[in-house]
N, C-alpha and C positions, 0 to 999 in steps of 0.2 A: 504494500500500500504506500502511495506517495501522497502526502497531505490528505485531502478528503477523497482522492480518487483511488479506485480499486482496479488492479490489472485484470484483463480478461477480454473477451470478444463476444459479439452478438452477430447473428446472421439474419438479415431481413430480406424477404423475397417479395418482389412487386410484380404481379403478372401484367404484361403489356397486352391485354386483350381488348383495349378500347380502340375506337376509330382513330385514324390518322389525325394528328393535331400538332400545333406549335405550342409546346409546353415549356415551362422553365422551372428551375429549382433554386432555392436560396436557403441560407441559414434561417432557422425559425426559433432560435433560443428565446424563451419567454423573457420579456422585458428588454431584450437587447438585440432584437431583429434589425432595427434601424441602423445602428452603428456597424453591425456585421456586414449587412448588404452594402452599405456605403463604402466599406473597405474592400469590397470585391467578391464576397462569398455568394456568388450567383452564377448561373449559366443556363444555356438552352438545353432542353430535352425534347428532341424532335421524334415523334412517333409516325411511322409510315405503315401503309397497308396496301393490299392488292388493288383496292378501288382507286386510291390516289395514284398508284404506280401506273395504272392503265390509262391515265389521262395524259394528253400531249402537252403538259405544262412545261415551262422552262425548268431545266435541271442542271446538275453539274456546277460549273463555274458561273452559270447564270441563275443560280439559286443562292440568295444572300440572306442569312440570318443577321439582323441588325438590332443589337441591344443598345438602346438609347437611354442615357442617364445624364444627370447634371451633378457636378461636384464643385466644391470649393477647395482651394489648396493654400497651405501655409507657405511662408517664405522659403522654407527648406524643401518644398515639393511634396510634403506629406499631406494626407487628407485632413482638412480642417472641419471636423465634426464637433458641434457644440454640446457634446454629451456632458451631463453632470458628473459622471464617473468615467474618466478617460481610460481607466483600466478595465471597464466593463465587468465589474465584479459584484457590486452590491446595490448601487443607487441608480435606478433606471430613470430615464427621462432626459430632457434637454433644457437648456437655459430658456427663461421665460419668453424671450424675443422669438424663439423658434418653436413655440408650442403648437402653432398652426401647421408646422411641417418644415423640414429643412430643405432649403433651396440653394443651389450652387450657381456660379456665374460662368462655368465652363461646361459645354456639352460634350460628352464622350460618346462615340459610337464604337462598339466592340473594344472599348478601352482606350481609343485614340481620340485626342481632341480635334474636332472639326476636320475629319479626314476627307481626302479626295480619292475617289475610286474610278479607275478607267473602265469603260464599258464598250461593248460592241454596239453597233446600230441594230439592236435586236430587242426582243422581249426579255425582261428579267423578273424573276419572282423574288419579292422582298418580304421576309418574315419580320414584321415590325413588333418590337417589344418595348414597352415603357418600363424600364427597370429603375426609374427615379424613385426616391423615397416619397416625394410629395408633388413634384412638378407635373402639370398637364401640358400636352403639346397639341397644337393644331398644325399638322404637317401639310405643307404645300410644296409642289415641285415647280420652281420658277425658272423662266428662260429669259435672258435679256432681250427686250424688244419683241417678245413673242408671248403667245398665250401659255398659261400654266399647263403642265403635262398631267393628265388625269391618272388616278389610281383605279384599277379594276380589282375590287375586293372579291377574293375567292374563298376566304375562310375567316373564322373568328377564333376566340379562345379555345373552343371545343372541337374545331375541325372545319371541314369544307361546308360551304353554303350549298343549298340546292341549285342555285343559279348565280352567276356573277352579278355584281352591282357596281356601277361606276360612281366614283366620288371625285370632286375637285379638291377636297381636303379630307384628311383623316384626323379626327380628334380622339386622343387616347389618354386615359388616366393611368395612374400607377397600377401596374400589374396587368393591364390589358394587352392583348396581342391582336394584330390585324395581318392577315395573309393576303398580299396584293400582287398584281402583275402590272408592270410599267413597260410601255412600248417606247423604246428609244429609237426605233427605226424611223419614226416620223420626223426625226431631227437630222440635219446635215452633220457630217463628220466635223469635229472641231467645236461643236456646241457644248457649253457648260450648263448643267442643270443644278440648281441649288435647292436643297431641301431646307426650308425655313420653318421656324416655329412662329406662327402668326399670333400666338398669345404673349409674346415677349418682344419688346422693341430694342432690347439691349443685346449683350453678348450671347445670352441664352436664346436669342432669336435666330441664330445660325446653328444648323445641325450638321450637315455634310454637303459634299458636292460630288456630282457624277460628271465625268468628262467623256464624251463620245469620241473615240479615237480611231475607229476603223469600221468599214462595212464587213458584213459576215453573213453566212448562210444561217437561216433560222427556220427550223421545221416546227417550232412550238406554236401553240395557239391556246386560247381560252375557249373551251366548248360552251355551248349555251346551257347544257345541263352538266352539273358537277357530281352530285352524290344524292342518294336517297336521303330523305329528311323526314323524321317523324315529329309532327307538331305535338307538343305537350298540351293537351286540352283537359283542364280540370273538370271533373264530372260535377253534376249538380250535387250540392252538399259537401263539396271537398273542404277539408280543413283549411281555415284561413288564420294566419298569424301575422301580427304586426310587430316590427322591430324598429325602435326609435334610436337613432344615432345622435348623440348630443354631448355637449360639455357637461361635466359633473364631477363631484368630489370622488377622489380615489384615496381612501384612508384619510389622512390629514392634509392632503395636498390636491391641487387642481389636476384634472385629467379628462378623459373621454369615456363615455359609458354607452351601453346598449340597454334600453329599457331601464335606465337609471341605475344599472348595476355595473360594477367593474368585473373584470375577468376572474372567474373562479373555475379552475379545471375540473373540479369535482362536482359542480352543480350544473345540471342541464337546464337550459332555457326552453328546450322543446324535445319531446320524445316522438320520433317519427317512425311510422310503420314502413318497412321495406316494401317497395313496389307500389306505394300509394302516392298519387300526385296531390300536392298541396299548393296553395297560393300564399306566398310570403309578400308582405307589404313592407318596404323600406321607407322610412320617414327620416328626414335629416334637418339639422339646423344650418350647417355649412356644407361645403363640398365633402363627400365621402365616397370613395370607390369601394363598394362592398364586394368582398371576395368570399365565396363559399367553397369549402374543401369537399373532397370525395367525388361528387358528381356535378356535371354541368347543369345549367338551368336555361330557361327561355324567358325573355322579357315579354310581358303581356301588354303593359301600357305604362305611360308616364302621366300621372295626374288623371285628368278626364280625357286626355287625348290618346293617340295611338303611339306606335313605335317611332323612334328615329331610325333612319336608314342604317345607322351604325349599330343599332341594337340587334340586328338580325342574326339568326343562327344560334348555335349552342354557345353559351357564355359561362364563364366561372367568375367574372368580375364585371360589375356594372357601375358606371359612374352616376351617382345620385347627386344632383346639383343642389345648391342652397335652397332650403325650404321646399324641397320637391318630394313627391311621393312616387315610388316606382313599384309596380306589382310584377312578380316573377312566378313562373310555374316551376316547382322543384319536384324531383322524384329520385329517391335513393334506391339503388337496385340490388346490390350484391353483398355489401359488407356491413355486418352488425358491429356496433361499438360506439365509442365516443370520438367525435370529430369537432372541428371548430369552424366558425365563420368570423370575419373581422373586417375592419376598415383596412384597405391596403395603402393608405397613407401610413407609412411605417412608424412615424412618431405618434400618431393616434393609437395605433396598435400597441406600441410599447407602453403607452400610458393608459392601458386597460380597455381599449375599445375592441374587445374580442369576447366571444361567448362560446360555450360548449353546447353541442347538441348530441343527442343519442339516437342512433338508429336501432330499431328493435324488430 
């Protein structure tokens, strides 16, 4: 035994029997997820299947996973994270000025600040991940003197859409993923395409640049039908639950709560029967990207209106905007036990905006 730690090992097996999807993993240590992810403990986990492999989508060097995050740096080049306990040992949380969420002034893509990537005049598949602790992005592909280049969305957090959807911009909150195809063949060689963040006018408004450097053969395309899709339709009398995300006391200090309670791993806010579809209503005070573990869900409506185009498909994270109500259909299928859902603003999560659920 060394200190409080005992030597030994455990083996965990995770069956990859789900549909193809752009997933990611990160450190999830209770109370210290934010500083751990900020320091780089995160990565892609891409799941493929025969359905996706049969589609004529861009692949190989024309498939780019892009992990986008913002960071601040100290004078010596180290990460400047305003944690109350820089040793990440006992005192969770951040300095009061950063309680709403930690933002940085440098945007990194796959670990590089404001990178430039050379591309063929061809279609590329971009797997977009917002791995920021708190920052939101409105991604736009701008061309000097020309129209913006559109994104064709083919997938969301939980895998392929039934059919592609074109967007002029992609808005994504912390934890969200968007699987898109961009056609650079419409641009002459020599064109530079800048991915900008329309939600920031400063240095965090620049994300990366693509430089079209050569013509090339391209046999890929985006088919009009992508994958079979099962709509989650709650039956009459389906269980309905409301979860309110708001500021609140956590012990003797300020924090963030769900239904006025702070995180307790041993107390379940909901017991859900496996295989049963429920309606969950998320209600917020300020911006909260709500992330549910175990199974993906489908967004039903925002307030009294319908979906946003960006809400389509299987989701595991939904951006709930200030003073907004979002209804989602959830169904847990295979695994009984305790799981969590939480705000994916990692400072909110570390300051207790997480809850345990139990599937039975």
